[in-house]
N, C-alpha and C positions, 0 to 999 in steps of 0.2 A: 238669086240662089247660086247659079253657076259661077257668077263672078266671085261670090264669097268663097266658094269651094276652091276656085283657082288661086285666089289671093292667099288663102290659108295654106294651100299646097306649096306655093312659091315661098311663103314665109317659113314653112317647115324646112324646105330645102336650104334656104339661106342660113337658118339657125343651125342646121346640121353641119353645114360647111364651116361656119364660125366655130362651133364646138370642136369639130375635128381639128381645125387649125390651132386653136388654143390648147387642146389636149396634147398636140404634137410639140408645140413650142415649150410648154411648161412640164412636159413629161419628165419624170425622174427615173433614170435608168437604175435598175436593181441589179446589183452585182450578184450573180448566181453563187459566187464563192461564199458570200455572207449567209445565204440560205443553207448551203451545204454544211458550213461550220456550225450553224445553229442546230442542224439536225444531229451533228456529232456530239454536241454538248448535252449534258444531262437534263437540262430544262428545269433545274431546281429554282432558278431566279432568287437565290439566297443573298446575293450582293457581296459574297465573300471575296470576289475578284476585284472589288472596288468600283464596279459598274452597276447601273440600275437593274440590270437583268441579263439573261443569256443573250438576248438579241443585241443589246448594246455592246456586250463583251465580244460577240462574234464580229461586229463591225470594227472594233478596236484591234482584234487579232488580224483581220484581213488588211487593215491599214497599217499594221506593224507598230501600233501604239501599245500593244500588249502581247504577251506570249501565252500559248496554250496552258503552260504550267501554272499560270496565275489562278486558274479555276481550282478551288479547293475540293470540289466534288468529283472532278474528272479522275478516272482511273489512269494509271500509267499507260495503259493500252490506248485509251481515248486520246490522250495527249500526243502519243506517237502517231496515231491515225490522222489527227488534225494537222500536225506538223508535216507529215508525208504528203497530205493532200495539197498543202500550200507551198511545199518545197522549202520549208524553213527548218531550223534545228529545233529539236525538242529539248528545251532547257529544263533541267530538273530543278525542282524547288523543294526545299526541306519542308516536310509536313509539320505543321504546328497545330496544337490542340489547346482547348480551353482548360484552365486550372482555376478552381475556386480556392482561394487562399484562406481557408477556414476549416477547422476540425470540430468546432463547438456545436455539437448536436444537443438535443434537449437534455439527455441524462448528464451532460458534462458542463452545462452552463446555467447561470442564474438568470431567471426570466421573471417578468412581472405579467400580470393579467393584461391581455389585449383583446379588445372587443370591437375592432375596427374592420375595415375592408381587408380581405385576405390578398393583398397585393403589396409587393415590396415598396414600390414608389409611394403608394398611399400611406403605408405604415411609417415610412421615414418622416412624413409630415406630421405624424402623431407622436411627438416626443421621441422620434427616432426608432419607434417600434418597441417590442416587448423584451428584447435581448439586453442583458446587462452590459455586454461589450458593445461599445458604439461603433466598432469597426468590423463586427462579425456578420455572418450570413443570417438574414432574417428568416429564411426558409419558407417564404410564401409562394415561391415558384415563378416569379416573373421571368427568370432566365430560362426555366424549363418551357414556359409558354412560348418564349421567343425562338426556341430551337426547333427548326423544321425537320430535324432528323431523329428526334427522340433520344438524344445523347445525354440528357440531364435528368436525374431522378431526385426527387425530394424524399429524403429518408430521415426520420426523427428530427424534422425541422432543420435539415441541412442539405444543401444542394451538392449532389455527387455527380461528377462527370465520368461517363464511360467512354474512355478515349478511343476505343475500337469503333465507336459509332460517330465520334466527333469528326467533322470534315473541315473545321477551322473557318467557318463562315463569319464568326465574330458577332453574330446577332445577340448572343448572351452577354457579351462585353458591354454592348450599348444598353442592354436592358437592366443591368445591375446598378441600382442607385448608390451602392456603397463602394463602387469601383474595386470590387473584390476579385473580379475575374480578369486574368491575363492570359495571353497566348504564349505557350512554351513549346520547345521542340518535342515532338512526339516520342523521340528516342530517349528523352530524359525520364528516368523512373523515380528519382528521389526528390521530394519536395518538402518545404517547410509550410505546413498548413496553418498559417497564422498571418494576420495582417495588422495587428495592433502595434502601434509605436510606443505604447505606454510602458512604464517600468514593470519588471517582472512581478513585483509584489502586488501592484495594482491589478495586473492581468489575472493573477491567481485568485483574486477575490470574486471574480465573475466567471472564470473559465478554468477548468482543470487541465485542458489540453493546449493551453496557450504556450507560445514560445517565450521563455523567460530569459533568453540571451545568456544562458550559462556558458556557452561556447564549448561545450563538450564535443559537439560535432566539428567545430573548427579545429580543435586540438587533435581529434581523431583523424582528420584529413591531412594533418602534418603540413608539409610544404607544397602539397598538391593544389592548393588554392581552389578547392571544390566549393567552399562555403564563403559567403560574403557577410560581413558585419555591417548592419544598417541601423545604427543607434542601438536601441533596445530590442532589435529584431535581427534574426539571422535569415539569410536567403540562400537558395542554391545558386551557384554560379553557372548559368546556362551556356556560357562560353566554354566552360570546362566542367560539365555536369558530374556530380558525385555518382558512384556506383552503389548498387543495393547493399553491398557488404558494409558500407559506412553506417547504415542504420543500426546494425547489430553492434558494431565497434563503438559507436557513440553512446549507445544506451540512453537516448534522450529521456530525461526524467518525466516529461509530460506527454510523450509520444507525438509531439508536434512534427517531428521529423519522421516521415513515412515513405514507404514504397507505394506508388500510386495504385498498383493492382490490389494490394491488401487493403488500402484505404477504400477503394471502390467495392471490395467484397465485404467490408465491414469487419475486418479481422482485428481491429484495434479496440482496446478498452481504455477509457480515461484513466490517467494516473491518479492515485489518491492524494489528498492534500496533506 
């Protein structure tokens, strides 16, 4: 009995020493700066910075593989605090927000009956969904479900982005099966809410608010180059964005050219055929 107890005791001591040596040899040193930067980050883990989460982003910032301003959720104050803590420059990054390039809500579009799963990706598999326009928003809210900040509202079968809530995480971009959502400068106010490359006459048979490429906005902008012609579709030039006054000057016959704040407030009505 005594011999067994002594043997077990000796074995325990030997194992303890071995474990201690192994733990010391294979120990991973934790950089306290990573933990501190992680505390200064918002903890949203949205992936908008391009990393798997805030912890990975903190490691990249400390390793100088990323800059604090890459976090779309960080306030300017948080970015400065992180930069000051690490002794690096607080590089400013232009804020970008999501834009749903569609204005075709239920009252202004032709739709067929749809009795499938209320999810955009699933609807695309069922004859492309219920919407007459193959390039428009289906309105089942996959983008809204993907947004962790509640920046997207589904109104009358159309996804509306409230840019004051959008942080630019791009989760909605990945969620949209129609590739309708793009990131644009937050400072830009005027957009063409249409994504169809079809000819104007074809678009008008399924949507009252489609861009028909009449080029009135292009002419109204003169030589300022605010608008770009892309086949049978006009787009805002975000390198030289148009100003709100252009919307009134152009008098877009379908209201596809809109000011984002009025679009989000639902201040537009579809043009008559």
